[in-house]
All heavy atoms as TSV, in Angstrom:
chain	resi	resn	atom	element	x	y	z
A	1	MET	N	N	-7.295	11.865	11.372
A	1	MET	CA	C	-7.117	10.672	10.556
A	1	MET	C	C	-8.059	10.731	9.355
A	1	MET	O	O	-9.181	11.192	9.460
A	1	MET	CB	C	-7.428	9.403	11.346
A	1	MET	CG	C	-6.429	9.037	12.404
A	1	MET	SD	S	-4.970	8.322	11.661
A	1	MET	CE	C	-3.839	8.508	12.999
A	2	LYS	N	N	-7.569	10.248	8.268
A	2	LYS	CA	C	-8.325	10.245	7.017
A	2	LYS	C	C	-8.296	8.833	6.440
A	2	LYS	O	O	-7.245	8.192	6.437
A	2	LYS	CB	C	-7.669	11.228	6.053
A	2	LYS	CG	C	-8.293	11.320	4.699
A	2	LYS	CD	C	-7.536	12.335	3.847
A	2	LYS	CE	C	-8.157	12.470	2.480
A	2	LYS	NZ	N	-7.449	13.455	1.669
A	3	THR	N	N	-9.428	8.347	5.970
A	3	THR	CA	C	-9.492	7.045	5.312
A	3	THR	C	C	-9.796	7.270	3.841
A	3	THR	O	O	-10.721	8.013	3.508
A	3	THR	CB	C	-10.577	6.150	5.938
A	3	THR	OG1	O	-10.270	5.949	7.319
A	3	THR	CG2	C	-10.646	4.804	5.229
A	4	GLU	N	N	-9.000	6.651	2.995
A	4	GLU	CA	C	-9.243	6.771	1.558
A	4	GLU	C	C	-8.906	5.472	0.849
A	4	GLU	O	O	-8.086	4.695	1.324
A	4	GLU	CB	C	-8.485	7.952	0.954
A	4	GLU	CG	C	-7.012	7.985	1.191
A	4	GLU	CD	C	-6.380	9.287	0.701
A	4	GLU	OE1	O	-6.747	9.786	-0.385
A	4	GLU	OE2	O	-5.516	9.806	1.408
A	5	THR	N	N	-9.555	5.262	-0.270
A	5	THR	CA	C	-9.279	4.111	-1.120
A	5	THR	C	C	-8.635	4.623	-2.393
A	5	THR	O	O	-9.186	5.491	-3.067
A	5	THR	CB	C	-10.565	3.327	-1.435
A	5	THR	OG1	O	-11.124	2.859	-0.200
A	5	THR	CG2	C	-10.266	2.133	-2.328
A	6	LEU	N	N	-7.461	4.089	-2.686
A	6	LEU	CA	C	-6.666	4.527	-3.833
A	6	LEU	C	C	-6.521	3.376	-4.826
A	6	LEU	O	O	-6.521	2.208	-4.435
A	6	LEU	CB	C	-5.283	4.973	-3.362
A	6	LEU	CG	C	-5.273	6.044	-2.275
A	6	LEU	CD1	C	-3.882	6.187	-1.690
A	6	LEU	CD2	C	-5.768	7.363	-2.821
A	7	THR	N	N	-6.361	3.713	-6.086
A	7	THR	CA	C	-6.119	2.716	-7.123
A	7	THR	C	C	-4.618	2.520	-7.275
A	7	THR	O	O	-3.878	3.481	-7.473
A	7	THR	CB	C	-6.723	3.174	-8.464
A	7	THR	OG1	O	-8.123	3.355	-8.290
A	7	THR	CG2	C	-6.482	2.144	-9.558
A	8	ILE	N	N	-4.187	1.276	-7.182
A	8	ILE	CA	C	-2.771	0.938	-7.368
A	8	ILE	C	C	-2.531	0.790	-8.862
A	8	ILE	O	O	-3.158	-0.027	-9.529
A	8	ILE	CB	C	-2.416	-0.365	-6.631
A	8	ILE	CG1	C	-2.643	-0.202	-5.129
A	8	ILE	CG2	C	-0.968	-0.766	-6.925
A	8	ILE	CD1	C	-2.539	-1.494	-4.345
A	9	THR	N	N	-1.625	1.613	-9.389
A	9	THR	CA	C	-1.341	1.576	-10.822
A	9	THR	C	C	-0.090	0.763	-11.155
A	9	THR	O	O	0.093	0.349	-12.298
A	9	THR	CB	C	-1.175	2.995	-11.385
A	9	THR	OG1	O	-0.125	3.662	-10.683
A	9	THR	CG2	C	-2.477	3.786	-11.242
A	10	TYR	N	N	0.761	0.535	-10.168
A	10	TYR	CA	C	1.987	-0.237	-10.391
A	10	TYR	C	C	2.455	-0.797	-9.060
A	10	TYR	O	O	2.362	-0.117	-8.033
A	10	TYR	CB	C	3.088	0.641	-10.986
A	10	TYR	CG	C	4.401	-0.089	-11.145
A	10	TYR	CD1	C	4.606	-0.973	-12.199
A	10	TYR	CD2	C	5.426	0.078	-10.229
A	10	TYR	CE1	C	5.806	-1.659	-12.336
A	10	TYR	CE2	C	6.619	-0.609	-10.360
A	10	TYR	CZ	C	6.810	-1.476	-11.415
A	10	TYR	OH	O	7.985	-2.153	-11.536
A	11	THR	N	N	2.954	-2.029	-9.091
A	11	THR	CA	C	3.490	-2.668	-7.893
A	11	THR	C	C	4.856	-3.248	-8.198
A	11	THR	O	O	5.013	-4.018	-9.143
A	11	THR	CB	C	2.572	-3.813	-7.423
A	11	THR	OG1	O	1.263	-3.313	-7.256
A	11	THR	CG2	C	3.062	-4.401	-6.118
A	12	ASN	N	N	5.833	-2.871	-7.405
A	12	ASN	CA	C	7.154	-3.484	-7.459
A	12	ASN	C	C	7.278	-4.258	-6.155
A	12	ASN	O	O	7.754	-3.745	-5.161
A	12	ASN	CB	C	8.247	-2.437	-7.584
A	12	ASN	CG	C	9.622	-3.054	-7.663
A	12	ASN	OD1	O	9.769	-4.266	-7.758
A	12	ASN	ND2	N	10.637	-2.214	-7.631
A	13	CYS	N	N	6.768	-5.474	-6.167
A	13	CYS	CA	C	6.612	-6.255	-4.943
A	13	CYS	C	C	7.927	-6.916	-4.541
A	13	CYS	O	O	8.342	-7.904	-5.136
A	13	CYS	CB	C	5.518	-7.295	-5.127
A	13	CYS	SG	S	5.161	-8.205	-3.640
A	14	GLY	N	N	8.562	-6.371	-3.526
A	14	GLY	CA	C	9.795	-6.947	-3.015
A	14	GLY	C	C	9.570	-8.101	-2.072
A	14	GLY	O	O	10.508	-8.765	-1.646
A	15	PHE	N	N	8.317	-8.372	-1.733
A	15	PHE	CA	C	8.012	-9.446	-0.801
A	15	PHE	C	C	7.885	-10.798	-1.490
A	15	PHE	O	O	8.024	-11.836	-0.878
A	15	PHE	CB	C	6.680	-9.158	-0.077
A	15	PHE	CG	C	6.745	-7.962	0.825
A	15	PHE	CD1	C	6.303	-6.725	0.392
A	15	PHE	CD2	C	7.251	-8.069	2.100
A	15	PHE	CE1	C	6.361	-5.620	1.214
A	15	PHE	CE2	C	7.312	-6.974	2.929
A	15	PHE	CZ	C	6.866	-5.742	2.491
A	16	CYS	N	N	7.597	-10.804	-2.785
A	16	CYS	CA	C	7.211	-12.034	-3.472
A	16	CYS	C	C	8.274	-12.458	-4.487
A	16	CYS	O	O	8.685	-11.664	-5.321
A	16	CYS	CB	C	5.880	-11.805	-4.184
A	16	CYS	SG	S	5.282	-13.235	-5.072
A	17	THR	N	N	8.665	-13.714	-4.414
A	17	THR	CA	C	9.627	-14.218	-5.393
A	17	THR	C	C	8.940	-14.608	-6.698
A	17	THR	O	O	9.557	-14.594	-7.745
A	17	THR	CB	C	10.392	-15.429	-4.833
A	17	THR	OG1	O	9.446	-16.436	-4.458
A	17	THR	CG2	C	11.234	-15.024	-3.638
A	18	ALA	N	N	7.640	-14.925	-6.647
A	18	ALA	CA	C	6.912	-15.323	-7.855
A	18	ALA	C	C	6.521	-14.124	-8.701
A	18	ALA	O	O	6.261	-14.263	-9.893
A	18	ALA	CB	C	5.657	-16.112	-7.481
A	19	LYS	N	N	6.444	-12.938	-8.105
A	19	LYS	CA	C	6.089	-11.697	-8.801
A	19	LYS	C	C	4.724	-11.774	-9.484
A	19	LYS	O	O	4.498	-11.178	-10.516
A	19	LYS	CB	C	7.151	-11.311	-9.835
A	19	LYS	CG	C	8.527	-11.149	-9.253
A	19	LYS	CD	C	8.592	-10.004	-8.294
A	19	LYS	CE	C	10.028	-9.833	-7.794
A	19	LYS	NZ	N	10.111	-9.339	-6.445
A	20	ASN	N	N	3.787	-12.535	-8.879
A	20	ASN	CA	C	2.458	-12.628	-9.482
A	20	ASN	C	C	1.439	-11.761	-8.757
A	20	ASN	O	O	0.268	-11.790	-9.084
A	20	ASN	CB	C	1.985	-14.082	-9.555
A	20	ASN	CG	C	1.941	-14.736	-8.188
A	20	ASN	OD1	O	2.267	-14.130	-7.180
A	20	ASN	ND2	N	1.542	-15.992	-8.161
A	21	HIS	N	N	1.881	-10.970	-7.791
A	21	HIS	CA	C	1.039	-9.981	-7.114
A	21	HIS	C	C	-0.276	-10.594	-6.617
A	21	HIS	O	O	-1.350	-10.191	-7.002
A	21	HIS	CB	C	0.772	-8.787	-8.025
A	21	HIS	CG	C	2.018	-8.227	-8.621
A	21	HIS	ND1	N	3.092	-7.835	-7.863
A	21	HIS	CD2	C	2.372	-8.013	-9.902
A	21	HIS	CE1	C	4.046	-7.388	-8.652
A	21	HIS	NE2	N	3.646	-7.490	-9.891
A	22	CYS	N	N	-0.147	-11.558	-5.739
A	22	CYS	CA	C	-1.309	-12.296	-5.258
A	22	CYS	C	C	-1.827	-11.738	-3.928
A	22	CYS	O	O	-1.303	-10.768	-3.391
A	22	CYS	CB	C	-0.960	-13.769	-5.101
A	22	CYS	SG	S	0.367	-14.058	-3.908
A	23	ILE	N	N	-2.834	-12.373	-3.398
A	23	ILE	CA	C	-3.463	-11.936	-2.157
A	23	ILE	C	C	-2.475	-11.970	-0.996
A	23	ILE	O	O	-2.449	-11.058	-0.181
A	23	ILE	CB	C	-4.704	-12.796	-1.869
A	23	ILE	CG1	C	-5.784	-12.481	-2.907
A	23	ILE	CG2	C	-5.236	-12.545	-0.468
A	23	ILE	CD1	C	-6.971	-13.409	-2.867
A	24	SER	N	N	-1.631	-12.993	-0.923
A	24	SER	CA	C	-0.697	-13.071	0.205
A	24	SER	C	C	0.323	-11.931	0.167
A	24	SER	O	O	0.715	-11.410	1.211
A	24	SER	CB	C	-0.002	-14.431	0.261
A	24	SER	OG	O	0.784	-14.635	-0.887
A	25	CYS	N	N	0.743	-11.508	-1.007
A	25	CYS	CA	C	1.634	-10.345	-1.104
A	25	CYS	C	C	0.927	-9.099	-0.580
A	25	CYS	O	O	1.517	-8.277	0.118
A	25	CYS	CB	C	2.060	-10.097	-2.544
A	25	CYS	SG	S	3.211	-11.301	-3.196
A	26	GLY	N	N	-0.344	-8.955	-0.922
A	26	GLY	CA	C	-1.129	-7.828	-0.449
A	26	GLY	C	C	-1.234	-7.808	1.067
A	26	GLY	O	O	-1.147	-6.749	1.696
A	27	GLU	N	N	-1.376	-8.975	1.665
A	27	GLU	CA	C	-1.441	-9.062	3.124
A	27	GLU	C	C	-0.114	-8.654	3.753
A	27	GLU	O	O	-0.087	-7.929	4.753
A	27	GLU	CB	C	-1.838	-10.470	3.551
A	27	GLU	CG	C	-3.272	-10.813	3.199
A	27	GLU	CD	C	-3.621	-12.278	3.398
A	27	GLU	OE1	O	-2.748	-13.067	3.818
A	27	GLU	OE2	O	-4.769	-12.639	3.119
A	28	GLU	N	N	0.987	-9.101	3.177
A	28	GLU	CA	C	2.300	-8.720	3.695
A	28	GLU	C	C	2.538	-7.215	3.543
A	28	GLU	O	O	3.056	-6.563	4.453
A	28	GLU	CB	C	3.404	-9.511	2.997
A	28	GLU	CG	C	3.416	-10.977	3.376
A	28	GLU	CD	C	4.537	-11.739	2.701
A	28	GLU	OE1	O	5.589	-11.144	2.411
A	28	GLU	OE2	O	4.349	-12.945	2.459
A	29	LEU	N	N	2.164	-6.668	2.398
A	29	LEU	CA	C	2.296	-5.225	2.189
A	29	LEU	C	C	1.400	-4.451	3.158
A	29	LEU	O	O	1.810	-3.413	3.684
A	29	LEU	CB	C	1.946	-4.857	0.752
A	29	LEU	CG	C	3.013	-5.164	-0.295
A	29	LEU	CD1	C	2.417	-5.110	-1.692
A	29	LEU	CD2	C	4.173	-4.206	-0.165
A	30	SER	N	N	0.197	-4.956	3.409
A	30	SER	CA	C	-0.719	-4.308	4.353
A	30	SER	C	C	-0.105	-4.233	5.735
A	30	SER	O	O	-0.132	-3.183	6.396
A	30	SER	CB	C	-2.046	-5.076	4.434
A	30	SER	OG	O	-2.716	-5.069	3.206
A	31	GLN	N	N	0.462	-5.341	6.195
A	31	GLN	CA	C	1.087	-5.383	7.516
A	31	GLN	C	C	2.281	-4.442	7.593
A	31	GLN	O	O	2.437	-3.707	8.567
A	31	GLN	CB	C	1.519	-6.806	7.862
A	31	GLN	CG	C	0.364	-7.738	8.105
A	31	GLN	CD	C	0.807	-9.181	8.283
A	31	GLN	OE1	O	1.980	-9.525	8.106
A	31	GLN	NE2	N	-0.133	-10.048	8.608
A	32	ALA	N	N	3.118	-4.451	6.571
A	32	ALA	CA	C	4.304	-3.590	6.561
A	32	ALA	C	C	3.905	-2.116	6.546
A	32	ALA	O	O	4.503	-1.291	7.243
A	32	ALA	CB	C	5.190	-3.923	5.362
A	33	LEU	N	N	2.888	-1.784	5.774
A	33	LEU	CA	C	2.427	-0.403	5.687
A	33	LEU	C	C	1.819	0.055	7.009
A	33	LEU	O	O	2.059	1.175	7.456
A	33	LEU	CB	C	1.431	-0.260	4.542
A	33	LEU	CG	C	0.918	1.132	4.209
A	33	LEU	CD1	C	2.076	2.084	3.920
A	33	LEU	CD2	C	-0.012	1.071	3.017
A	34	ALA	N	N	1.063	-0.818	7.661
A	34	ALA	CA	C	0.406	-0.478	8.929
A	34	ALA	C	C	1.419	-0.188	10.042
A	34	ALA	O	O	1.085	0.482	11.022
A	34	ALA	CB	C	-0.542	-1.590	9.345
A	35	GLU	N	N	2.641	-0.662	9.891
A	35	GLU	CA	C	3.684	-0.428	10.891
A	35	GLU	C	C	4.390	0.908	10.709
A	35	GLU	O	O	5.181	1.313	11.555
A	35	GLU	CB	C	4.707	-1.562	10.838
A	35	GLU	CG	C	4.130	-2.902	11.267
A	35	GLU	CD	C	5.096	-4.052	11.065
A	35	GLU	OE1	O	6.252	-3.825	10.628
A	35	GLU	OE2	O	4.692	-5.195	11.332
A	36	LYS	N	N	4.114	1.601	9.619
A	36	LYS	CA	C	4.779	2.878	9.330
A	36	LYS	C	C	4.160	4.015	10.139
A	36	LYS	O	O	2.965	4.014	10.434
A	36	LYS	CB	C	4.684	3.211	7.837
A	36	LYS	CG	C	5.311	2.175	6.924
A	36	LYS	CD	C	6.799	2.084	7.120
A	36	LYS	CE	C	7.413	1.121	6.124
A	36	LYS	NZ	N	8.822	0.924	6.320
A	37	ALA	N	N	4.992	4.987	10.486
A	37	ALA	CA	C	4.524	6.161	11.236
A	37	ALA	C	C	3.467	6.907	10.434
A	37	ALA	O	O	3.610	7.099	9.229
A	37	ALA	CB	C	5.703	7.089	11.534
A	38	GLY	N	N	2.393	7.293	11.109
A	38	GLY	CA	C	1.326	8.046	10.476
A	38	GLY	C	C	0.236	7.190	9.869
A	38	GLY	O	O	-0.778	7.702	9.418
A	39	ILE	N	N	0.417	5.870	9.852
A	39	ILE	CA	C	-0.570	4.955	9.282
A	39	ILE	C	C	-1.275	4.224	10.413
A	39	ILE	O	O	-0.641	3.601	11.253
A	39	ILE	CB	C	0.092	3.917	8.347
A	39	ILE	CG1	C	0.898	4.603	7.247
A	39	ILE	CG2	C	-0.952	2.963	7.781
A	39	ILE	CD1	C	0.096	5.383	6.252
A	40	ARG	N	N	-2.592	4.312	10.448
A	40	ARG	CA	C	-3.371	3.581	11.456
A	40	ARG	C	C	-3.709	2.183	10.956
A	40	ARG	O	O	-3.589	1.206	11.676
A	40	ARG	CB	C	-4.646	4.313	11.817
A	40	ARG	CG	C	-5.512	3.497	12.797
A	40	ARG	CD	C	-6.738	4.195	13.206
A	40	ARG	NE	N	-6.389	5.170	14.234
A	40	ARG	CZ	C	-7.221	6.079	14.685
A	40	ARG	NH1	N	-8.440	6.160	14.195
A	40	ARG	NH2	N	-6.848	6.926	15.611
A	41	SER	N	N	-4.156	2.085	9.703
A	41	SER	CA	C	-4.482	0.775	9.136
A	41	SER	C	C	-4.329	0.843	7.613
A	41	SER	O	O	-4.394	1.911	7.019
A	41	SER	CB	C	-5.908	0.357	9.496
A	41	SER	OG	O	-6.850	1.219	8.905
A	42	ALA	N	N	-4.114	-0.337	7.027
A	42	ALA	CA	C	-3.953	-0.415	5.577
A	42	ALA	C	C	-4.450	-1.760	5.094
A	42	ALA	O	O	-4.272	-2.779	5.764
A	42	ALA	CB	C	-2.490	-0.235	5.185
A	43	ARG	N	N	-5.069	-1.744	3.929
A	43	ARG	CA	C	-5.538	-2.978	3.294
A	43	ARG	C	C	-5.182	-2.894	1.819
A	43	ARG	O	O	-5.757	-2.102	1.067
A	43	ARG	CB	C	-7.048	-3.122	3.467
A	43	ARG	CG	C	-7.693	-4.204	2.653
A	43	ARG	CD	C	-7.613	-5.567	3.349
A	43	ARG	NE	N	-8.419	-6.552	2.659
A	43	ARG	CZ	C	-7.919	-7.418	1.789
A	43	ARG	NH1	N	-6.635	-7.428	1.504
A	43	ARG	NH2	N	-8.696	-8.286	1.211
A	44	VAL	N	N	-4.198	-3.695	1.423
A	44	VAL	CA	C	-3.760	-3.748	0.031
A	44	VAL	C	C	-4.413	-4.966	-0.621
A	44	VAL	O	O	-4.273	-6.084	-0.134
A	44	VAL	CB	C	-2.223	-3.872	-0.069
A	44	VAL	CG1	C	-1.789	-3.994	-1.520
A	44	VAL	CG2	C	-1.543	-2.687	0.598
A	45	ASN	N	N	-5.139	-4.736	-1.706
A	45	ASN	CA	C	-5.751	-5.819	-2.472
A	45	ASN	C	C	-5.153	-5.761	-3.878
A	45	ASN	O	O	-5.617	-5.000	-4.729
A	45	ASN	CB	C	-7.267	-5.658	-2.498
A	45	ASN	CG	C	-7.950	-6.836	-3.144
A	45	ASN	OD1	O	-7.448	-7.399	-4.114
A	45	ASN	ND2	N	-9.088	-7.224	-2.610
A	46	LEU	N	N	-4.116	-6.548	-4.078
A	46	LEU	CA	C	-3.409	-6.498	-5.358
A	46	LEU	C	C	-4.248	-6.997	-6.532
A	46	LEU	O	O	-4.213	-6.378	-7.599
A	46	LEU	CB	C	-2.089	-7.253	-5.270
A	46	LEU	CG	C	-1.045	-6.606	-4.359
A	46	LEU	CD1	C	0.212	-7.469	-4.288
A	46	LEU	CD2	C	-0.690	-5.208	-4.833
A	47	PRO	N	N	-5.017	-8.093	-6.399
A	47	PRO	CA	C	-5.832	-8.507	-7.546
A	47	PRO	C	C	-6.848	-7.441	-7.989
A	47	PRO	O	O	-7.135	-7.319	-9.173
A	47	PRO	CB	C	-6.548	-9.772	-7.041
A	47	PRO	CG	C	-5.631	-10.315	-5.990
A	47	PRO	CD	C	-5.066	-9.081	-5.317
A	48	ASP	N	N	-7.368	-6.654	-7.031
A	48	ASP	CA	C	-8.327	-5.596	-7.362
A	48	ASP	C	C	-7.654	-4.247	-7.601
A	48	ASP	O	O	-8.329	-3.268	-7.914
A	48	ASP	CB	C	-9.357	-5.433	-6.250
A	48	ASP	CG	C	-10.327	-6.595	-6.192
A	48	ASP	OD1	O	-10.435	-7.344	-7.183
A	48	ASP	OD2	O	-10.985	-6.752	-5.145
A	49	HIS	N	N	-6.337	-4.186	-7.379
A	49	HIS	CA	C	-5.561	-2.947	-7.574
A	49	HIS	C	C	-6.044	-1.814	-6.673
A	49	HIS	O	O	-6.151	-0.669	-7.115
A	49	HIS	CB	C	-5.583	-2.498	-9.038
A	49	HIS	CG	C	-5.136	-3.551	-9.996
A	49	HIS	ND1	N	-3.814	-3.869	-10.169
A	49	HIS	CD2	C	-5.834	-4.382	-10.805
A	49	HIS	CE1	C	-3.711	-4.842	-11.051
A	49	HIS	NE2	N	-4.921	-5.177	-11.447
A	50	THR	N	N	-6.346	-2.122	-5.399
A	50	THR	CA	C	-6.810	-1.088	-4.482
A	50	THR	C	C	-6.013	-1.096	-3.185
A	50	THR	O	O	-5.495	-2.121	-2.752
A	50	THR	CB	C	-8.304	-1.254	-4.132
A	50	THR	OG1	O	-8.511	-2.533	-3.531
A	50	THR	CG2	C	-9.186	-1.082	-5.343
A	51	LEU	N	N	-5.948	0.079	-2.593
A	51	LEU	CA	C	-5.352	0.287	-1.276
A	51	LEU	C	C	-6.328	1.135	-0.479
A	51	LEU	O	O	-6.688	2.231	-0.912
A	51	LEU	CB	C	-4.010	1.022	-1.391
A	51	LEU	CG	C	-3.471	1.662	-0.111
A	51	LEU	CD1	C	-3.152	0.611	0.936
A	51	LEU	CD2	C	-2.253	2.520	-0.413
A	52	THR	N	N	-6.777	0.612	0.654
A	52	THR	CA	C	-7.587	1.393	1.577
A	52	THR	C	C	-6.719	1.663	2.784
A	52	THR	O	O	-6.197	0.727	3.403
A	52	THR	CB	C	-8.869	0.633	1.973
A	52	THR	OG1	O	-9.604	0.342	0.783
A	52	THR	CG2	C	-9.732	1.470	2.908
A	53	VAL	N	N	-6.536	2.935	3.086
A	53	VAL	CA	C	-5.593	3.314	4.134
A	53	VAL	C	C	-6.189	4.404	5.014
A	53	VAL	O	O	-6.831	5.326	4.526
A	53	VAL	CB	C	-4.243	3.757	3.514
A	53	VAL	CG1	C	-4.409	4.947	2.608
A	53	VAL	CG2	C	-3.193	4.016	4.565
A	54	THR	N	N	-5.987	4.250	6.329
A	54	THR	CA	C	-6.350	5.280	7.295
A	54	THR	C	C	-5.042	5.862	7.795
A	54	THR	O	O	-4.178	5.131	8.291
A	54	THR	CB	C	-7.166	4.689	8.459
A	54	THR	OG1	O	-8.351	4.081	7.922
A	54	THR	CG2	C	-7.559	5.759	9.466
A	55	HIS	N	N	-4.895	7.190	7.646
A	55	HIS	CA	C	-3.595	7.797	7.917
A	55	HIS	C	C	-3.737	9.244	8.383
A	55	HIS	O	O	-4.801	9.846	8.271
A	55	HIS	CB	C	-2.722	7.741	6.666
A	55	HIS	CG	C	-3.294	8.526	5.519
A	55	HIS	ND1	N	-2.972	9.841	5.296
A	55	HIS	CD2	C	-4.182	8.180	4.556
A	55	HIS	CE1	C	-3.616	10.275	4.228
A	55	HIS	NE2	N	-4.373	9.282	3.766
A	56	ALA	N	N	-2.615	9.775	8.859
A	56	ALA	CA	C	-2.546	11.176	9.287
A	56	ALA	C	C	-1.448	11.903	8.521
A	56	ALA	O	O	-0.784	12.785	9.057
A	56	ALA	CB	C	-2.289	11.251	10.782
A	57	LEU	N	N	-1.218	11.520	7.278
A	57	LEU	CA	C	-0.152	12.089	6.453
A	57	LEU	C	C	-0.729	13.036	5.418
A	57	LEU	O	O	-1.877	12.863	4.975
A	57	LEU	CB	C	0.608	10.972	5.735
A	57	LEU	CG	C	1.238	9.894	6.615
A	57	LEU	CD1	C	1.794	8.773	5.750
A	57	LEU	CD2	C	2.323	10.481	7.492
A	58	ASP	N	N	0.080	14.003	4.988
A	58	ASP	CA	C	-0.379	14.816	3.866
A	58	ASP	C	C	-0.174	14.011	2.580
A	58	ASP	O	O	0.460	12.963	2.574
A	58	ASP	CB	C	0.317	16.184	3.825
A	58	ASP	CG	C	1.816	16.123	3.552
A	58	ASP	OD1	O	2.272	15.206	2.842
A	58	ASP	OD2	O	2.531	17.010	4.045
A	59	GLU	N	N	-0.732	14.499	1.494
A	59	GLU	CA	C	-0.719	13.753	0.231
A	59	GLU	C	C	0.691	13.414	-0.243
A	59	GLU	O	O	0.959	12.298	-0.681
A	59	GLU	CB	C	-1.455	14.565	-0.838
A	59	GLU	CG	C	-1.625	13.836	-2.145
A	59	GLU	CD	C	-2.416	14.635	-3.172
A	59	GLU	OE1	O	-3.267	15.447	-2.780
A	59	GLU	OE2	O	-2.158	14.432	-4.374
A	60	ASP	N	N	1.603	14.372	-0.158
A	60	ASP	CA	C	2.980	14.130	-0.612
A	60	ASP	C	C	3.691	13.092	0.252
A	60	ASP	O	O	4.406	12.241	-0.266
A	60	ASP	CB	C	3.781	15.435	-0.622
A	60	ASP	CG	C	3.326	16.392	-1.713
A	60	ASP	OD1	O	2.761	15.919	-2.731
A	60	ASP	OD2	O	3.522	17.610	-1.551
A	61	ALA	N	N	3.507	13.177	1.562
A	61	ALA	CA	C	4.155	12.222	2.463
A	61	ALA	C	C	3.632	10.807	2.230
A	61	ALA	O	O	4.401	9.844	2.226
A	61	ALA	CB	C	3.959	12.642	3.918
A	62	LEU	N	N	2.321	10.682	2.020
A	62	LEU	CA	C	1.747	9.361	1.745
A	62	LEU	C	C	2.282	8.820	0.423
A	62	LEU	O	O	2.682	7.656	0.340
A	62	LEU	CB	C	0.223	9.431	1.718
A	62	LEU	CG	C	-0.492	8.109	1.426
A	62	LEU	CD1	C	-0.171	7.068	2.492
A	62	LEU	CD2	C	-1.997	8.326	1.317
A	63	GLU	N	N	2.318	9.653	-0.599
A	63	GLU	CA	C	2.832	9.219	-1.894
A	63	GLU	C	C	4.293	8.787	-1.798
A	63	GLU	O	O	4.680	7.764	-2.364
A	63	GLU	CB	C	2.681	10.343	-2.922
A	63	GLU	CG	C	3.064	9.926	-4.315
A	63	GLU	CD	C	2.838	11.014	-5.348
A	63	GLU	OE1	O	1.899	11.819	-5.173
A	63	GLU	OE2	O	3.607	11.063	-6.310
A	64	ASP	N	N	5.102	9.531	-1.071
A	64	ASP	CA	C	6.515	9.165	-0.894
A	64	ASP	C	C	6.658	7.839	-0.160
A	64	ASP	O	O	7.494	7.003	-0.521
A	64	ASP	CB	C	7.268	10.261	-0.135
A	64	ASP	CG	C	7.475	11.519	-0.961
A	64	ASP	OD1	O	7.296	11.473	-2.201
A	64	ASP	OD2	O	7.816	12.559	-0.352
A	65	LEU	N	N	5.853	7.640	0.882
A	65	LEU	CA	C	5.896	6.403	1.642
A	65	LEU	C	C	5.518	5.211	0.754
A	65	LEU	O	O	6.228	4.203	0.725
A	65	LEU	CB	C	4.945	6.481	2.840
A	65	LEU	CG	C	4.771	5.196	3.657
A	65	LEU	CD1	C	6.093	4.786	4.299
A	65	LEU	CD2	C	3.699	5.406	4.708
A	66	LEU	N	N	4.435	5.349	0.020
A	66	LEU	CA	C	3.985	4.262	-0.855
A	66	LEU	C	C	5.003	3.976	-1.963
A	66	LEU	O	O	5.302	2.820	-2.254
A	66	LEU	CB	C	2.627	4.601	-1.465
A	66	LEU	CG	C	1.472	4.731	-0.470
A	66	LEU	CD1	C	0.214	5.197	-1.190
A	66	LEU	CD2	C	1.237	3.435	0.275
A	67	ASP	N	N	5.557	5.037	-2.551
A	67	ASP	CA	C	6.577	4.881	-3.582
A	67	ASP	C	C	7.779	4.117	-3.047
A	67	ASP	O	O	8.317	3.235	-3.707
A	67	ASP	CB	C	6.983	6.241	-4.132
A	67	ASP	CG	C	7.953	6.140	-5.287
A	67	ASP	OD1	O	7.698	5.327	-6.206
A	67	ASP	OD2	O	8.950	6.870	-5.277
A	68	GLY	N	N	8.182	4.440	-1.825
A	68	GLY	CA	C	9.307	3.754	-1.198
A	68	GLY	C	C	9.045	2.273	-0.950
A	68	GLY	O	O	9.970	1.476	-0.829
A	69	MET	N	N	7.768	1.913	-0.861
A	69	MET	CA	C	7.381	0.521	-0.656
A	69	MET	C	C	7.069	-0.189	-1.974
A	69	MET	O	O	6.691	-1.355	-1.985
A	69	MET	CB	C	6.189	0.439	0.283
A	69	MET	CG	C	6.504	0.922	1.675
A	69	MET	SD	S	5.127	0.697	2.797
A	69	MET	CE	C	5.173	-1.086	2.984
A	70	GLY	N	N	7.218	0.518	-3.095
A	70	GLY	CA	C	6.993	-0.081	-4.402
A	70	GLY	C	C	5.563	-0.012	-4.881
A	70	GLY	O	O	5.185	-0.757	-5.785
A	71	LEU	N	N	4.752	0.867	-4.295
A	71	LEU	CA	C	3.354	1.016	-4.723
A	71	LEU	C	C	3.155	2.402	-5.337
A	71	LEU	O	O	3.411	3.413	-4.698
A	71	LEU	CB	C	2.405	0.877	-3.532
A	71	LEU	CG	C	2.329	-0.475	-2.857
A	71	LEU	CD1	C	1.510	-0.391	-1.589
A	71	LEU	CD2	C	1.727	-1.499	-3.802
A	72	LEU	N	N	2.708	2.434	-6.567
A	72	LEU	CA	C	2.336	3.694	-7.190
A	72	LEU	C	C	0.814	3.722	-7.259
A	72	LEU	O	O	0.182	2.735	-7.628
A	72	LEU	CB	C	2.920	3.809	-8.594
A	72	LEU	CG	C	4.440	3.864	-8.676
A	72	LEU	CD1	C	4.861	3.990	-10.134
A	72	LEU	CD2	C	5.017	4.996	-7.861
A	73	VAL	N	N	0.243	4.868	-6.881
A	73	VAL	CA	C	-1.216	4.997	-6.894
A	73	VAL	C	C	-1.600	6.165	-7.787
A	73	VAL	O	O	-0.824	7.071	-8.021
A	73	VAL	CB	C	-1.776	5.211	-5.468
A	73	VAL	CG1	C	-1.542	3.962	-4.628
A	73	VAL	CG2	C	-1.195	6.431	-4.803
A	74	GLY	N	N	-2.809	6.084	-8.311
A	74	GLY	CA	C	-3.247	7.137	-9.190
A	74	GLY	C	C	-4.729	7.339	-9.131
A	74	GLY	O	O	-5.471	6.702	-8.514
């Protein structure tokens, strides 16, 4: 398992109708991400543009998973 903090460069938040990328959206994204295979834990902080994730995925697999959830990191 590897823990890393990534900078979120773009969010296409499908959870929020207001599209203001608030703390509650980050909590929903964190929960959804934590349920994915290979992810032990996730903490999305949209106001700070950060994602802290503990995972067992290679870099490409993690990037594909995040992209599929509407999160681009850089």
